[in-house]
C-alpha positions as CSV (number, residue, x, y, z in Angstrom):
1,X,81.9,-9.1,-24.4
2,X,81.7,-7.0,-27.8
3,X,77.9,-8.2,-27.9
4,X,77.0,-5.9,-25.4
5,X,78.5,-2.9,-27.2
6,X,76.8,-3.7,-30.6
7,X,73.5,-3.9,-28.6
8,X,74.2,-0.9,-26.7
9,X,75.1,0.9,-30.0
10,X,71.9,-0.1,-31.7
11,X,69.4,0.7,-29.1
12,X,70.8,4.3,-28.9
13,X,70.9,4.4,-32.8
14,X,67.1,3.6,-32.7
15,X,66.4,6.3,-30.0
16,X,68.6,8.9,-32.4
17,X,66.0,8.2,-34.9
18,X,63.4,8.7,-32.5
19,X,64.5,11.8,-31.7
20,X,64.2,13.2,-35.6
21,X,60.5,13.7,-35.4
22,X,60.2,14.7,-31.9
23,X,62.6,17.4,-32.9
24,X,61.2,18.4,-36.1
25,X,57.6,18.4,-34.5
26,X,59.0,21.4,-32.5
27,X,60.7,23.1,-34.8
28,X,57.4,23.3,-37.1
29,X,55.7,24.1,-34.2
30,X,57.9,27.2,-33.6
31,X,57.5,28.2,-37.3
32,X,53.9,28.4,-37.0
33,X,53.9,29.7,-33.7
34,X,53.7,33.3,-35.0
35,X,51.8,35.3,-32.2
36,X,50.1,32.8,-30.9
37,X,50.7,32.1,-27.1
38,X,49.6,28.6,-27.1
39,X,52.0,27.5,-29.7
40,X,55.0,29.3,-27.8
41,X,54.3,27.4,-25.0
42,X,54.2,24.1,-26.4
43,X,57.1,24.5,-28.8
44,X,60.4,24.4,-26.5
45,X,59.6,21.6,-24.4
46,X,59.4,18.9,-27.7
47,X,62.3,20.9,-28.7
48,X,64.6,20.3,-25.9
49,X,63.8,16.6,-25.5
50,X,64.3,16.1,-28.7
51,X,67.8,17.4,-28.8
52,X,68.6,16.2,-25.4
53,X,67.5,12.3,-26.8
54,X,69.3,12.8,-30.0
55,X,73.1,14.4,-28.2
56,X,72.6,11.5,-25.7
57,X,71.7,8.7,-28.2
58,X,74.9,9.9,-30.0
59,X,77.1,10.1,-27.3
60,X,76.1,6.5,-26.3
61,X,76.3,4.9,-30.0
62,X,80.0,6.7,-30.1
63,X,80.9,5.4,-26.8
64,X,79.5,1.8,-27.1
65,X,80.8,1.5,-30.7
66,X,84.3,2.8,-30.2
67,X,84.6,2.1,-26.8
68,X,85.1,5.4,-25.7
69,X,85.3,6.1,-22.1
70,X,84.5,9.2,-21.4
71,X,82.1,8.9,-23.8
72,X,80.0,6.2,-22.1
73,X,80.9,7.9,-18.7
74,X,78.6,11.1,-20.0
75,X,76.2,8.8,-21.7
76,X,75.4,6.9,-18.3
77,X,75.5,10.4,-16.4
78,X,73.1,11.9,-18.5
79,X,70.7,8.5,-19.0
80,X,70.8,8.3,-15.1
81,X,69.8,12.2,-14.6
82,X,67.1,11.3,-17.4
83,X,65.8,8.4,-15.6
84,X,65.7,10.5,-12.3
85,X,63.9,13.3,-13.9
86,X,61.2,10.6,-15.2
87,X,60.5,9.2,-12.3
88,X,60.2,12.9,-10.5
89,X,58.0,13.8,-13.3
90,X,56.0,10.6,-13.0
91,X,55.1,11.0,-8.9
92,X,54.8,14.9,-9.8
93,X,52.1,14.3,-12.7
94,X,50.0,12.1,-10.3
95,X,50.5,14.1,-7.0
96,X,49.3,17.5,-8.8
97,X,46.3,15.7,-10.7
98,X,44.9,13.8,-7.7
99,X,42.0,15.8,-7.1
100,X,39.2,17.6,-9.3
101,X,36.7,16.2,-11.9
102,X,33.5,17.2,-13.6
103,X,30.3,17.4,-12.2
104,X,27.3,15.4,-13.6
105,X,24.5,17.9,-14.6
106,X,20.9,16.2,-14.3
107,X,19.6,15.7,-17.6
108,X,22.7,16.8,-19.6
109,X,25.0,14.6,-21.1
110,X,27.8,16.6,-20.5
111,X,29.5,18.1,-17.0
112,X,30.3,21.4,-15.5
113,X,33.7,22.5,-14.1
114,X,34.2,24.3,-10.8
115,X,37.4,25.6,-9.9
116,X,36.8,25.1,-6.3
117,X,36.9,21.1,-6.9
118,X,40.7,21.5,-7.6
119,X,43.5,22.5,-5.4
120,X,47.4,22.7,-5.1
121,X,50.2,23.6,-7.3
122,X,48.6,23.1,-10.8
123,X,45.5,24.8,-9.5
124,X,47.5,28.1,-8.7
125,X,49.7,27.7,-11.4
126,X,46.4,28.0,-13.9
127,X,45.0,30.2,-11.9
128,X,47.4,33.0,-11.9
129,X,47.2,35.9,-14.0
130,X,49.8,36.0,-15.8
131,X,49.8,32.1,-16.9
132,X,46.4,32.6,-17.6
133,X,46.6,35.5,-20.2
134,X,48.6,33.2,-22.3
135,X,46.0,30.2,-21.8
136,X,43.0,32.1,-22.6
137,X,44.5,33.6,-25.1
138,X,45.5,30.4,-26.7
139,X,41.8,29.4,-26.5
140,X,40.5,32.5,-27.9
141,X,43.2,32.4,-30.9
142,X,42.0,28.9,-31.8
143,X,38.5,29.8,-32.2
144,X,37.3,26.7,-30.5
145,X,34.0,27.9,-29.5
146,X,33.2,28.9,-33.0
147,X,33.8,25.2,-33.9
148,X,31.0,24.0,-31.7
149,X,28.2,25.0,-34.2
150,X,26.0,22.4,-35.9
151,X,23.1,22.3,-38.0
152,X,20.7,19.5,-39.2
153,X,19.3,19.7,-42.6
154,X,20.3,23.4,-42.4
155,X,18.5,24.2,-39.3
156,X,20.5,25.0,-36.3
157,X,21.1,22.9,-33.4
158,X,17.8,22.8,-31.3
159,X,18.5,23.0,-27.5
160,X,17.5,19.1,-26.8
161,X,19.6,17.9,-29.2
162,X,22.6,20.3,-27.7
163,X,21.5,18.9,-24.0
164,X,22.7,15.6,-25.3
165,X,26.0,16.2,-26.5
166,X,29.4,15.2,-24.7
167,X,30.9,18.1,-24.6
168,X,34.8,18.0,-23.0
169,X,36.3,20.2,-20.9
170,X,38.5,21.3,-24.1
171,X,40.8,19.4,-25.8
172,X,44.1,21.7,-25.2
173,X,46.4,21.0,-28.0
174,X,46.5,23.5,-31.2
175,X,43.5,21.7,-32.4
176,X,40.8,22.4,-29.7
177,X,37.6,20.7,-30.2
178,X,34.6,21.6,-28.1
179,X,35.3,23.5,-24.4
180,X,32.5,22.9,-22.0
181,X,33.9,25.3,-19.3
182,X,35.0,28.3,-21.5
183,X,32.0,28.4,-24.4
184,X,28.8,28.2,-22.6
185,X,27.6,29.9,-18.9
186,X,27.7,27.1,-16.1
187,X,24.1,25.6,-16.0
188,X,23.1,26.7,-12.6
189,X,23.2,30.4,-14.1
190,X,19.3,29.2,-15.4
191,X,20.4,30.9,-18.9
192,X,18.0,30.3,-22.0
193,X,19.5,28.5,-25.0
194,X,19.7,30.1,-28.2
195,X,23.0,28.9,-30.0
196,X,25.6,26.8,-28.9
197,X,27.3,30.3,-28.0
198,X,24.7,32.5,-27.6
199,X,22.7,32.5,-24.2
200,X,19.9,34.7,-22.6
201,X,19.3,35.4,-19.4
202,X,16.0,33.4,-18.1
203,X,13.1,35.2,-16.3
204,X,14.0,34.1,-12.8
205,X,17.2,34.9,-10.6
206,X,20.9,34.4,-12.0
207,X,22.8,32.0,-9.9
208,X,24.8,33.1,-7.1
209,X,28.1,31.5,-8.7
210,X,30.4,34.7,-10.1
211,X,30.5,33.0,-13.5
212,X,26.7,33.8,-14.0
213,X,27.5,37.7,-14.0
214,X,31.2,36.9,-16.2
215,X,29.2,35.1,-19.3
216,X,29.2,37.5,-22.4
217,X,27.4,36.8,-25.8
218,X,30.3,38.7,-27.4
219,X,32.4,35.9,-29.2
220,X,35.7,37.0,-27.9
221,X,34.8,37.1,-24.1
222,X,32.0,34.1,-23.9
223,X,33.1,33.1,-20.5
224,X,37.3,33.3,-21.2
225,X,37.0,34.9,-17.6
226,X,34.9,32.4,-15.9
227,X,36.4,30.1,-13.2
228,X,34.8,27.5,-15.0
229,X,36.9,27.6,-18.2
230,X,40.4,27.7,-15.7
231,X,38.7,24.2,-14.1
232,X,38.2,23.1,-17.6
233,X,41.5,23.5,-18.3
234,X,42.5,22.3,-15.2
235,X,40.3,18.6,-16.1
236,X,41.9,18.6,-19.6
237,X,45.4,19.0,-18.0
238,X,44.8,16.3,-15.5
239,X,43.4,13.8,-18.3
240,X,46.8,14.7,-20.7
241,X,48.9,14.5,-17.8
242,X,47.6,10.8,-16.5
243,X,48.3,9.7,-20.3
244,X,51.7,11.4,-20.8
245,X,52.6,9.8,-17.4
246,X,51.4,6.4,-18.7
247,X,53.6,6.9,-21.4
248,X,56.6,8.3,-19.5
249,X,56.6,5.0,-17.5
250,X,57.1,2.7,-20.8
251,X,59.6,4.8,-21.8
252,X,61.1,4.6,-18.1
253,X,61.2,0.5,-18.5
254,X,62.9,0.9,-22.1
255,X,65.4,3.2,-20.9
256,X,66.1,1.3,-17.8
257,X,66.8,-1.6,-19.7
258,X,68.8,0.4,-22.3
259,X,70.8,1.9,-19.4
260,X,71.3,-1.9,-17.6
261,X,73.2,-2.7,-21.3
262,X,75.2,0.5,-21.2
263,X,76.5,0.0,-17.8
264,X,77.6,-3.7,-18.9
265,X,78.8,-2.0,-22.4
266,X,80.9,0.3,-20.2
267,X,82.7,-2.5,-17.5
268,X,83.5,-4.3,-20.9
269,X,85.2,-1.6,-22.2
270,X,87.0,-1.2,-19.1
271,X,88.2,-4.6,-19.1
272,X,89.5,-4.3,-22.6
273,X,91.4,-0.9,-21.3
274,X,92.8,-2.4,-18.0
275,X,94.8,-5.0,-19.6
276,X,92.4,-7.9,-20.7
277,X,94.1,-8.4,-24.1
278,X,95.1,-11.4,-25.8
279,X,98.1,-12.9,-27.2
280,X,101.9,-11.7,-26.8
281,X,100.6,-8.5,-25.1
282,X,99.0,-10.2,-22.6
283,X,101.8,-12.8,-22.1
284,X,104.1,-9.8,-21.9
285,X,102.2,-7.8,-19.0
286,X,101.8,-11.4,-17.0
287,X,105.5,-12.0,-17.3
288,X,107.7,-9.3,-18.4
289,X,111.2,-9.2,-18.9
290,X,113.8,-7.5,-16.9
291,X,115.0,-5.3,-20.0
292,X,112.5,-3.6,-21.9
293,X,114.1,-2.5,-25.3
C-alpha cells in the first residue's frame, strides 16, 4: 500500500528537520571554539550526528516517495547500523558508569569526590595525561571557580554559609557552574576557609591525601591537578551519560518504529516493481501472447 510510503516519507521529513538544529549547534560551537579545548572536544559529535541523520533522512524520504529501491536499501542498512550503534552505546554507557559517587561529608551539604571510588575504562580515559590536559584546560578556561563567589549585602559569604551550599561535582559543558572537586581542597585536608577559592592550611597536620599537597591558592592552579578534580569530572560524566542514555532509549524506540514502517514500504516497492501492476499490463504478463509486436 502507498500509505506506508507516505508515512515513512513524513517521518523522515520530520527527522530531517530535527537534524537542522543539531547540525547548526555543531557549526555554531565550531565557530566559537577558538583555542578552548573543551569546545573543540564537543563540536564534532554534534556535527557528525547532525550530518548522519540529515543524509539518512533524505535517503529514506526520497526512497519512500519515489519508490527508489537503491535508496531504500541504503536507508534500511544505515538505519540498522544506527540502531545497533545506539543499543551498543546504551549498554556501554551503563557498563562504564556503574561505579563511583560522591562521599557525604559530615556537617556539609556538598560531597567530596575521590578518584579511588571509580574504576574501569572511563576512569582510565579521564586520568590519562593527554586527555586530562584537554579537560583541565577546558575547566580552567571556563573560569568556573571564579563564578563561585557570592556576597550577602556586600559582605563576602561566610564559612558557615558556604558549608551549606550544595556544590555539584561539575556542570561539564561550556556553561560550567560550580565544581566541588576542582575549586576547593578535600575536606579531610583540614584547610581553613577564607573565601570560596582561597583556603589556608590549618594549625594541625594536613591529611594523607595527596590532593592536600596539590592544592594551591593561585587561581590558575587551585585543585585542577588534583585527583578529586578528575573524580568530579567522572561524577559529572556519569550523571550526564545516564541522562543521555535515557534519551537514547527514547530515540531508539522511535527509530525501531520508523525502521519497521520503512521495511513495510520497501516490501511494497518490491511488489510494485516485481509485477503487481494493474489493468492491461498485468493481464499481458498473466496471459502473454506468442507473438510480441
